[in-house]
C-alpha positions as protocol buffer text, in pm:
chain_id: "A"
residue {
  index: 1
  type: MET
  ca { x: 11763 y: -2307 z: 996 }
}
residue {
  index: 2
  type: ASN
  ca { x: 11804 y: -1969 z: 1180 }
}
residue {
  index: 3
  type: PRO
  ca { x: 11844 y: -2041 z: 1572 }
}
residue {
  index: 4
  type: ARG
  ca { x: 11731 y: -1701 z: 1657 }
}
residue {
  index: 5
  type: ILE
  ca { x: 11380 y: -1755 z: 1446 }
}
residue {
  index: 6
  type: LEU
  ca { x: 11358 y: -2116 z: 1573 }
}
residue {
  index: 7
  type: SER
  ca { x: 11389 y: -2017 z: 1937 }
}
residue {
  index: 8
  type: ALA
  ca { x: 11138 y: -1725 z: 1896 }
}
residue {
  index: 9
  type: THR
  ca { x: 10907 y: -1989 z: 1738 }
}
residue {
  index: 10
  type: VAL
  ca { x: 10938 y: -2233 z: 2011 }
}
residue {
  index: 11
  type: GLY
  ca { x: 10867 y: -1957 z: 2269 }
}
residue {
  index: 12
  type: ARG
  ca { x: 10569 y: -1860 z: 2080 }
}
residue {
  index: 13
  type: ILE
  ca { x: 10406 y: -2197 z: 2067 }
}
residue {
  index: 14
  type: LEU
  ca { x: 10512 y: -2266 z: 2426 }
}
residue {
  index: 15
  type: ARG
  ca { x: 10321 y: -1907 z: 2520 }
}
residue {
  index: 16
  type: GLN
  ca { x: 10032 y: -2025 z: 2336 }
}
residue {
  index: 17
  type: LEU
  ca { x: 10015 y: -2373 z: 2522 }
}
residue {
  index: 18
  type: ARG
  ca { x: 10054 y: -2205 z: 2863 }
}
residue {
  index: 19
  type: HIS
  ca { x: 9770 y: -1996 z: 2814 }
}
residue {
  index: 20
  type: ASP
  ca { x: 9547 y: -2248 z: 2700 }
}
residue {
  index: 21
  type: ARG
  ca { x: 9429 y: -2416 z: 3027 }
}
residue {
  index: 22
  type: ARG
  ca { x: 9232 y: -2678 z: 2877 }
}
residue {
  index: 23
  type: THR
  ca { x: 9516 y: -2809 z: 2651 }
}
residue {
  index: 24
  type: VAL
  ca { x: 9742 y: -2805 z: 2984 }
}
residue {
  index: 25
  type: ALA
  ca { x: 9482 y: -3002 z: 3150 }
}
residue {
  index: 26
  type: LEU
  ca { x: 9481 y: -3248 z: 2877 }
}
residue {
  index: 27
  type: LEU
  ca { x: 9886 y: -3280 z: 2868 }
}
residue {
  index: 28
  type: VAL
  ca { x: 9901 y: -3298 z: 3247 }
}
residue {
  index: 29
  type: VAL
  ca { x: 9578 y: -3432 z: 3411 }
}
residue {
  index: 30
  type: VAL
  ca { x: 9432 y: -3656 z: 3186 }
}
residue {
  index: 31
  type: PRO
  ca { x: 9719 y: -3907 z: 3143 }
}
residue {
  index: 32
  type: THR
  ca { x: 9728 y: -3941 z: 3526 }
}
residue {
  index: 33
  type: VAL
  ca { x: 9380 y: -4004 z: 3553 }
}
residue {
  index: 34
  type: LEU
  ca { x: 9378 y: -4288 z: 3266 }
}
residue {
  index: 35
  type: LEU
  ca { x: 9696 y: -4414 z: 3438 }
}
residue {
  index: 36
  type: THR
  ca { x: 9476 y: -4417 z: 3767 }
}
residue {
  index: 37
  type: LEU
  ca { x: 9227 y: -4640 z: 3610 }
}
residue {
  index: 38
  type: VAL
  ca { x: 9472 y: -4864 z: 3454 }
}
residue {
  index: 39
  type: TYR
  ca { x: 9633 y: -4923 z: 3816 }
}
residue {
  index: 40
  type: TYR
  ca { x: 9277 y: -5028 z: 3959 }
}
residue {
  index: 41
  type: MET
  ca { x: 9217 y: -5237 z: 3667 }
}
residue {
  index: 42
  type: TYR
  ca { x: 9526 y: -5448 z: 3711 }
}
residue {
  index: 43
  type: ASN
  ca { x: 9611 y: -5421 z: 4050 }
}
residue {
  index: 44
  type: ASP
  ca { x: 9442 y: -5728 z: 4184 }
}
residue {
  index: 45
  type: GLN
  ca { x: 9545 y: -5943 z: 3909 }
}
residue {
  index: 46
  type: PRO
  ca { x: 9777 y: -6228 z: 3995 }
}
residue {
  index: 47
  type: THR
  ca { x: 10121 y: -6220 z: 3876 }
}
residue {
  index: 48
  type: PRO
  ca { x: 10328 y: -6540 z: 3810 }
}
residue {
  index: 49
  type: PRO
  ca { x: 10653 y: -6593 z: 3992 }
}
residue {
  index: 50
  type: GLY
  ca { x: 10938 y: -6424 z: 3818 }
}
residue {
  index: 51
  type: GLN
  ca { x: 10715 y: -6229 z: 3584 }
}
residue {
  index: 52
  type: PRO
  ca { x: 10641 y: -5850 z: 3584 }
}
residue {
  index: 53
  type: SER
  ca { x: 10292 y: -5749 z: 3713 }
}
residue {
  index: 54
  type: ALA
  ca { x: 10027 y: -5683 z: 3458 }
}
residue {
  index: 55
  type: PHE
  ca { x: 10016 y: -5330 z: 3575 }
}
residue {
  index: 56
  type: ASP
  ca { x: 10387 y: -5307 z: 3522 }
}
residue {
  index: 57
  type: GLN
  ca { x: 10375 y: -5428 z: 3151 }
}
residue {
  index: 58
  type: ILE
  ca { x: 10050 y: -5216 z: 3061 }
}
residue {
  index: 59
  type: ALA
  ca { x: 10139 y: -4896 z: 3239 }
}
residue {
  index: 60
  type: LEU
  ca { x: 10485 y: -4884 z: 3100 }
}
residue {
  index: 61
  type: VAL
  ca { x: 10350 y: -4887 z: 2736 }
}
residue {
  index: 62
  type: MET
  ca { x: 10083 y: -4627 z: 2819 }
}
residue {
  index: 63
  type: LEU
  ca { x: 10351 y: -4393 z: 2931 }
}
residue {
  index: 64
  type: GLY
  ca { x: 10478 y: -4394 z: 2579 }
}
residue {
  index: 65
  type: PHE
  ca { x: 10124 y: -4399 z: 2415 }
}
residue {
  index: 66
  type: PHE
  ca { x: 9971 y: -4116 z: 2594 }
}
residue {
  index: 67
  type: PRO
  ca { x: 10223 y: -3852 z: 2452 }
}
residue {
  index: 68
  type: PHE
  ca { x: 10167 y: -3987 z: 2129 }
}
residue {
  index: 69
  type: ILE
  ca { x: 9787 y: -3990 z: 2100 }
}
residue {
  index: 70
  type: ILE
  ca { x: 9756 y: -3658 z: 2277 }
}
residue {
  index: 71
  type: MET
  ca { x: 10029 y: -3457 z: 2079 }
}
residue {
  index: 72
  type: PHE
  ca { x: 9882 y: -3590 z: 1760 }
}
residue {
  index: 73
  type: LEU
  ca { x: 9539 y: -3442 z: 1858 }
}
residue {
  index: 74
  type: VAL
  ca { x: 9667 y: -3105 z: 1992 }
}
residue {
  index: 75
  type: THR
  ca { x: 9919 y: -3059 z: 1703 }
}
residue {
  index: 76
  type: SER
  ca { x: 9689 y: -3148 z: 1421 }
}
residue {
  index: 77
  type: ILE
  ca { x: 9437 y: -2892 z: 1550 }
}
residue {
  index: 78
  type: ALA
  ca { x: 9664 y: -2631 z: 1625 }
}
residue {
  index: 79
  type: MET
  ca { x: 9836 y: -2629 z: 1276 }
}
residue {
  index: 80
  type: LEU
  ca { x: 9480 y: -2643 z: 1120 }
}
residue {
  index: 81
  type: ARG
  ca { x: 9376 y: -2323 z: 1301 }
}
residue {
  index: 82
  type: GLU
  ca { x: 9691 y: -2163 z: 1188 }
}
residue {
  index: 83
  type: ARG
  ca { x: 9624 y: -2238 z: 827 }
}
residue {
  index: 84
  type: THR
  ca { x: 9247 y: -2151 z: 835 }
}
residue {
  index: 85
  type: THR
  ca { x: 9293 y: -1815 z: 1030 }
}
residue {
  index: 86
  type: GLY
  ca { x: 9561 y: -1723 z: 790 }
}
residue {
  index: 87
  type: THR
  ca { x: 9842 y: -1708 z: 1036 }
}
residue {
  index: 88
  type: LEU
  ca { x: 10021 y: -1972 z: 866 }
}
residue {
  index: 89
  type: GLU
  ca { x: 10007 y: -1772 z: 539 }
}
residue {
  index: 90
  type: ARG
  ca { x: 10135 y: -1439 z: 724 }
}
residue {
  index: 91
  type: LEU
  ca { x: 10421 y: -1636 z: 881 }
}
residue {
  index: 92
  type: LEU
  ca { x: 10553 y: -1766 z: 572 }
}
residue {
  index: 93
  type: THR
  ca { x: 10571 y: -1403 z: 414 }
}
residue {
  index: 94
  type: THR
  ca { x: 10821 y: -1325 z: 697 }
}
residue {
  index: 95
  type: PRO
  ca { x: 11196 y: -1446 z: 715 }
}
residue {
  index: 96
  type: LEU
  ca { x: 11055 y: -1761 z: 918 }
}
residue {
  index: 97
  type: ALA
  ca { x: 11152 y: -2050 z: 697 }
}
residue {
  index: 98
  type: LYS
  ca { x: 10945 y: -2376 z: 679 }
}
residue {
  index: 99
  type: VAL
  ca { x: 11220 y: -2575 z: 871 }
}
residue {
  index: 100
  type: ASP
  ca { x: 11198 y: -2307 z: 1155 }
}
residue {
  index: 101
  type: LEU
  ca { x: 10835 y: -2371 z: 1193 }
}
residue {
  index: 102
  type: LEU
  ca { x: 10814 y: -2724 z: 1163 }
}
residue {
  index: 103
  type: PHE
  ca { x: 11122 y: -2789 z: 1402 }
}
residue {
  index: 104
  type: GLY
  ca { x: 10981 y: -2526 z: 1631 }
}
residue {
  index: 105
  type: TYR
  ca { x: 10658 y: -2708 z: 1645 }
}
residue {
  index: 106
  type: GLY
  ca { x: 10855 y: -3039 z: 1725 }
}
residue {
  index: 107
  type: ILE
  ca { x: 11071 y: -2884 z: 2000 }
}
residue {
  index: 108
  type: ALA
  ca { x: 10806 y: -2713 z: 2171 }
}
residue {
  index: 109
  type: PHE
  ca { x: 10552 y: -3013 z: 2175 }
}
residue {
  index: 110
  type: GLY
  ca { x: 10854 y: -3241 z: 2244 }
}
residue {
  index: 111
  type: LEU
  ca { x: 10903 y: -3041 z: 2548 }
}
residue {
  index: 112
  type: ALA
  ca { x: 10553 y: -3048 z: 2644 }
}
residue {
  index: 113
  type: GLY
  ca { x: 10556 y: -3392 z: 2585 }
}
residue {
  index: 114
  type: ALA
  ca { x: 10862 y: -3467 z: 2800 }
}
residue {
  index: 115
  type: VAL
  ca { x: 10681 y: -3279 z: 3085 }
}
residue {
  index: 116
  type: GLN
  ca { x: 10390 y: -3479 z: 3044 }
}
residue {
  index: 117
  type: ALA
  ca { x: 10584 y: -3819 z: 3049 }
}
residue {
  index: 118
  type: GLY
  ca { x: 10760 y: -3667 z: 3369 }
}
residue {
  index: 119
  type: VAL
  ca { x: 10436 y: -3594 z: 3538 }
}
residue {
  index: 120
  type: ALA
  ca { x: 10307 y: -3946 z: 3453 }
}
residue {
  index: 121
  type: SER
  ca { x: 10593 y: -4120 z: 3527 }
}
residue {
  index: 122
  type: ALA
  ca { x: 10635 y: -3958 z: 3882 }
}
residue {
  index: 123
  type: VAL
  ca { x: 10285 y: -4078 z: 3944 }
}
residue {
  index: 124
  type: ALA
  ca { x: 10337 y: -4421 z: 3792 }
}
residue {
  index: 125
  type: TYR
  ca { x: 10665 y: -4499 z: 3999 }
}
residue {
  index: 126
  type: TRP
  ca { x: 10617 y: -4329 z: 4321 }
}
residue {
  index: 127
  type: VAL
  ca { x: 10231 y: -4349 z: 4385 }
}
residue {
  index: 128
  type: PHE
  ca { x: 10162 y: -4682 z: 4200 }
}
residue {
  index: 129
  type: GLY
  ca { x: 10481 y: -4859 z: 4246 }
}
residue {
  index: 130
  type: LEU
  ca { x: 10567 y: -4923 z: 3884 }
}
residue {
  index: 131
  type: HIS
  ca { x: 10883 y: -5127 z: 3855 }
}
residue {
  index: 132
  type: THR
  ca { x: 11122 y: -5126 z: 3555 }
}
residue {
  index: 133
  type: ALA
  ca { x: 11458 y: -5291 z: 3526 }
}
residue {
  index: 134
  type: GLY
  ca { x: 11579 y: -4981 z: 3340 }
}
residue {
  index: 135
  type: SER
  ca { x: 11569 y: -4621 z: 3433 }
}
residue {
  index: 136
  type: SER
  ca { x: 11282 y: -4394 z: 3456 }
}
residue {
  index: 137
  type: GLY
  ca { x: 11483 y: -4131 z: 3246 }
}
residue {
  index: 138
  type: LEU
  ca { x: 11480 y: -4366 z: 2943 }
}
residue {
  index: 139
  type: VAL
  ca { x: 11099 y: -4403 z: 2971 }
}
residue {
  index: 140
  type: ILE
  ca { x: 11051 y: -4027 z: 2949 }
}
residue {
  index: 141
  type: LEU
  ca { x: 11311 y: -3989 z: 2676 }
}
residue {
  index: 142
  type: ILE
  ca { x: 11100 y: -4267 z: 2471 }
}
residue {
  index: 143
  type: ALA
  ca { x: 10785 y: -4085 z: 2563 }
}
residue {
  index: 144
  type: ALA
  ca { x: 10943 y: -3741 z: 2446 }
}
residue {
  index: 145
  type: LEU
  ca { x: 11042 y: -3893 z: 2115 }
}
residue {
  index: 146
  type: ASN
  ca { x: 10689 y: -4018 z: 2073 }
}
residue {
  index: 147
  type: ALA
  ca { x: 10562 y: -3671 z: 2118 }
}
residue {
  index: 148
  type: VAL
  ca { x: 10778 y: -3541 z: 1852 }
}
residue {
  index: 149
  type: LEU
  ca { x: 10676 y: -3831 z: 1620 }
}
residue {
  index: 150
  type: ALA
  ca { x: 10315 y: -3764 z: 1695 }
}
residue {
  index: 151
  type: VAL
  ca { x: 10372 y: -3375 z: 1627 }
}
residue {
  index: 152
  type: ALA
  ca { x: 10538 y: -3448 z: 1282 }
}
residue {
  index: 153
  type: LEU
  ca { x: 10240 y: -3695 z: 1180 }
}
residue {
  index: 154
  type: GLY
  ca { x: 10000 y: -3430 z: 1316 }
}
residue {
  index: 155
  type: LEU
  ca { x: 10153 y: -3140 z: 1111 }
}
residue {
  index: 156
  type: LEU
  ca { x: 10126 y: -3396 z: 807 }
}
residue {
  index: 157
  type: CYS
  ca { x: 9758 y: -3486 z: 848 }
}
residue {
  index: 158
  type: SER
  ca { x: 9659 y: -3134 z: 922 }
}
residue {
  index: 159
  type: ALA
  ca { x: 9744 y: -3039 z: 559 }
}
residue {
  index: 160
  type: PHE
  ca { x: 9467 y: -3271 z: 435 }
}
residue {
  index: 161
  type: ALA
  ca { x: 9205 y: -3155 z: 682 }
}
residue {
  index: 162
  type: ARG
  ca { x: 8964 y: -2838 z: 634 }
}
residue {
  index: 163
  type: THR
  ca { x: 8788 y: -2839 z: 958 }
}
residue {
  index: 164
  type: GLU
  ca { x: 8875 y: -2955 z: 1321 }
}
residue {
  index: 165
  type: PHE
  ca { x: 8630 y: -3227 z: 1292 }
}
residue {
  index: 166
  type: GLN
  ca { x: 8803 y: -3368 z: 982 }
}
residue {
  index: 167
  type: ALA
  ca { x: 9139 y: -3339 z: 1173 }
}
residue {
  index: 168
  type: VAL
  ca { x: 8999 y: -3564 z: 1451 }
}
residue {
  index: 169
  type: GLN
  ca { x: 8886 y: -3818 z: 1188 }
}
residue {
  index: 170
  type: PHE
  ca { x: 9248 y: -3882 z: 1143 }
}
residue {
  index: 171
  type: MET
  ca { x: 9294 y: -4038 z: 1486 }
}
residue {
  index: 172
  type: PRO
  ca { x: 9113 y: -4374 z: 1397 }
}
residue {
  index: 173
  type: VAL
  ca { x: 9316 y: -4398 z: 1076 }
}
residue {
  index: 174
  type: VAL
  ca { x: 9665 y: -4302 z: 1214 }
}
residue {
  index: 175
  type: VAL
  ca { x: 9667 y: -4377 z: 1578 }
}
residue {
  index: 176
  type: ALA
  ca { x: 9417 y: -4685 z: 1647 }
}
residue {
  index: 177
  type: PRO
  ca { x: 9599 y: -4928 z: 1391 }
}
residue {
  index: 178
  type: GLN
  ca { x: 9952 y: -4868 z: 1554 }
}
residue {
  index: 179
  type: LEU
  ca { x: 9789 y: -4910 z: 1914 }
}
residue {
  index: 180
  type: LEU
  ca { x: 9637 y: -5253 z: 1805 }
}
residue {
  index: 181
  type: LEU
  ca { x: 9944 y: -5380 z: 1611 }
}
residue {
  index: 182
  type: CYS
  ca { x: 10229 y: -5232 z: 1837 }
}
residue {
  index: 183
  type: GLY
  ca { x: 10253 y: -5562 z: 2039 }
}
residue {
  index: 184
  type: LEU
  ca { x: 10064 y: -5435 z: 2333 }
}
residue {
  index: 185
  type: PHE
  ca { x: 9776 y: -5682 z: 2299 }
}
residue {
  index: 186
  type: VAL
  ca { x: 9947 y: -5968 z: 2101 }
}
residue {
  index: 187
  type: PRO
  ca { x: 10306 y: -6001 z: 2065 }
}
residue {
  index: 188
  type: ARG
  ca { x: 10417 y: -5906 z: 1723 }
}
residue {
  index: 189
  type: ASP
  ca { x: 10594 y: -6244 z: 1639 }
}
residue {
  index: 190
  type: GLN
  ca { x: 10261 y: -6430 z: 1702 }
}
residue {
  index: 191
  type: MET
  ca { x: 10056 y: -6219 z: 1462 }
}
residue {
  index: 192
  type: ALA
  ca { x: 9950 y: -6350 z: 1116 }
}
residue {
  index: 193
  type: GLY
  ca { x: 10224 y: -6279 z: 869 }
}
residue {
  index: 194
  type: TRP
  ca { x: 10048 y: -5986 z: 685 }
}
residue {
  index: 195
  type: LEU
  ca { x: 9973 y: -5819 z: 1009 }
}
residue {
  index: 196
  type: GLN
  ca { x: 10332 y: -5846 z: 1138 }
}
residue {
  index: 197
  type: ALA
  ca { x: 10451 y: -5696 z: 816 }
}
residue {
  index: 198
  type: VAL
  ca { x: 10232 y: -5411 z: 858 }
}
residue {
  index: 199
  type: SER
  ca { x: 10339 y: -5365 z: 1223 }
}
residue {
  index: 200
  type: ASP
  ca { x: 10697 y: -5361 z: 1118 }
}
residue {
  index: 201
  type: VAL
  ca { x: 10630 y: -5047 z: 907 }
}
residue {
  index: 202
  type: LEU
  ca { x: 10431 y: -4875 z: 1215 }
}
residue {
  index: 203
  type: PRO
  ca { x: 10682 y: -4653 z: 1397 }
}
residue {
  index: 204
  type: LEU
  ca { x: 10491 y: -4689 z: 1743 }
}
residue {
  index: 205
  type: SER
  ca { x: 10567 y: -5057 z: 1719 }
}
residue {
  index: 206
  type: TYR
  ca { x: 10931 y: -4974 z: 1773 }
}
residue {
  index: 207
  type: ALA
  ca { x: 10850 y: -4727 z: 2052 }
}
residue {
  index: 208
  type: VAL
  ca { x: 10674 y: -4992 z: 2240 }
}
residue {
  index: 209
  type: GLU
  ca { x: 10950 y: -5239 z: 2175 }
}
residue {
  index: 210
  type: ALA
  ca { x: 11205 y: -4986 z: 2319 }
}
residue {
  index: 211
  type: LEU
  ca { x: 10993 y: -4937 z: 2644 }
}
residue {
  index: 212
  type: GLN
  ca { x: 10983 y: -5319 z: 2676 }
}
residue {
  index: 213
  type: GLU
  ca { x: 11366 y: -5343 z: 2653 }
}
residue {
  index: 214
  type: VAL
  ca { x: 11366 y: -5064 z: 2923 }
}
residue {
  index: 215
  type: GLY
  ca { x: 11141 y: -5266 z: 3131 }
}
residue {
  index: 216
  type: ALA
  ca { x: 11327 y: -5579 z: 3111 }
}
residue {
  index: 217
  type: HIS
  ca { x: 11703 y: -5472 z: 3109 }
}
residue {
  index: 218
  type: ALA
  ca { x: 11894 y: -5262 z: 3341 }
}
residue {
  index: 219
  type: GLU
  ca { x: 12119 y: -5121 z: 3093 }
}
residue {
  index: 220
  type: PRO
  ca { x: 12021 y: -4960 z: 2752 }
}
residue {
  index: 221
  type: THR
  ca { x: 12029 y: -5237 z: 2490 }
}
residue {
  index: 222
  type: GLY
  ca { x: 12127 y: -5216 z: 2117 }
}
residue {
  index: 223
  type: THR
  ca { x: 11770 y: -5293 z: 2031 }
}
residue {
  index: 224
  type: MET
  ca { x: 11635 y: -5008 z: 2220 }
}
residue {
  index: 225
  type: TRP
  ca { x: 11898 y: -4752 z: 2043 }
}
residue {
  index: 226
  type: ARG
  ca { x: 11790 y: -4904 z: 1718 }
}
residue {
  index: 227
  type: ASP
  ca { x: 11423 y: -4853 z: 1773 }
}
residue {
  index: 228
  type: LEU
  ca { x: 11479 y: -4515 z: 1908 }
}
residue {
  index: 229
  type: VAL
  ca { x: 11662 y: -4415 z: 1567 }
}
residue {
  index: 230
  type: VAL
  ca { x: 11377 y: -4561 z: 1365 }
}
residue {
  index: 231
  type: VAL
  ca { x: 11131 y: -4363 z: 1553 }
}
residue {
  index: 232
  type: ALA
  ca { x: 11346 y: -4053 z: 1502 }
}
residue {
  index: 233
  type: GLY
  ca { x: 11388 y: -4142 z: 1140 }
}
residue {
  index: 234
  type: ALA
  ca { x: 11014 y: -4163 z: 1099 }
}
residue {
  index: 235
  type: ALA
  ca { x: 10954 y: -3834 z: 1278 }
}
residue {
  index: 236
  type: VAL
  ca { x: 11202 y: -3647 z: 1029 }
}
residue {
  index: 237
  type: LEU
  ca { x: 11057 y: -3812 z: 747 }
}
residue {
  index: 238
  type: ALA
  ca { x: 10683 y: -3700 z: 840 }
}
residue {
  index: 239
  type: LEU
  ca { x: 10845 y: -3329 z: 900 }
}
residue {
  index: 240
  type: VAL
  ca { x: 11003 y: -3344 z: 544 }
}
residue {
  index: 241
  type: LEU
  ca { x: 10660 y: -3438 z: 389 }
}
residue {
  index: 242
  type: ALA
  ca { x: 10481 y: -3207 z: 599 }
}
residue {
  index: 243
  type: SER
  ca { x: 10682 y: -2917 z: 493 }
}
residue {
  index: 244
  type: ALA
  ca { x: 10576 y: -2975 z: 113 }
}
residue {
  index: 245
  type: THR
  ca { x: 10232 y: -2901 z: 220 }
}
residue {
  index: 246
  type: LEU
  ca { x: 10291 y: -2575 z: 402 }
}
residue {
  index: 247
  type: ARG
  ca { x: 10254 y: -2345 z: 95 }
}
residue {
  index: 248
  type: ARG
  ca { x: 10013 y: -2567 z: -97 }
}
residue {
  index: 249
  type: ARG
  ca { x: 9728 y: -2566 z: 141 }
}
residue {
  index: 250
  type: SER
  ca { x: 9767 y: -2231 z: 323 }
}
residue {
  index: 251
  type: GLY
  ca { x: 9608 y: -2005 z: 78 }
}
């Protein structure tokens, strides 16, 4: 990996994002609007004594899920455009290595995910009164790592799509099962055995568990750190698999 080329790649991707106003709105405005809907959906729900409110439980998970779904969509389409327009093929004829390109995407979109999570978290904590036992900084860290995971999966899935419509079709395949089985709707230990087994291999399950640990404990726990390692490992694995597709599908 060449630090100079890597930083140049990150800068190029960030400049592209900055000039795409629709994508910026998708990253910053849409999560805030959805969070507002969640607040008014759960604001009047009764809360048992000593238990976190329904909004606190749902909003905390949503803060981690927003970067995942949005970064997956944005990355898969962005890389598909670079493949179909020939930009990727031209880039790979330069000294730019595949690892520089992939990690450049991961860092750039990870930073964008951190900004997104920061804005959404600020609204959640300061406007809607979200309460967590742990630090909001840990929430943002987990959300940013979720963004990197989504970038890696988006890069991988883009290799198997020929059009933007096909890229979007991967969302119900990759994103929806993870949302349903992550423990948000039904605790994972209460699922049927085979569903729990599937949930155990889905990285978003560990991201949600890490967020729940932050919500319940004032200090970082061993479970939270273990979950972050699992999510980071899944992101690295997806990037390695994605690197094998760059030349094969770029021509």
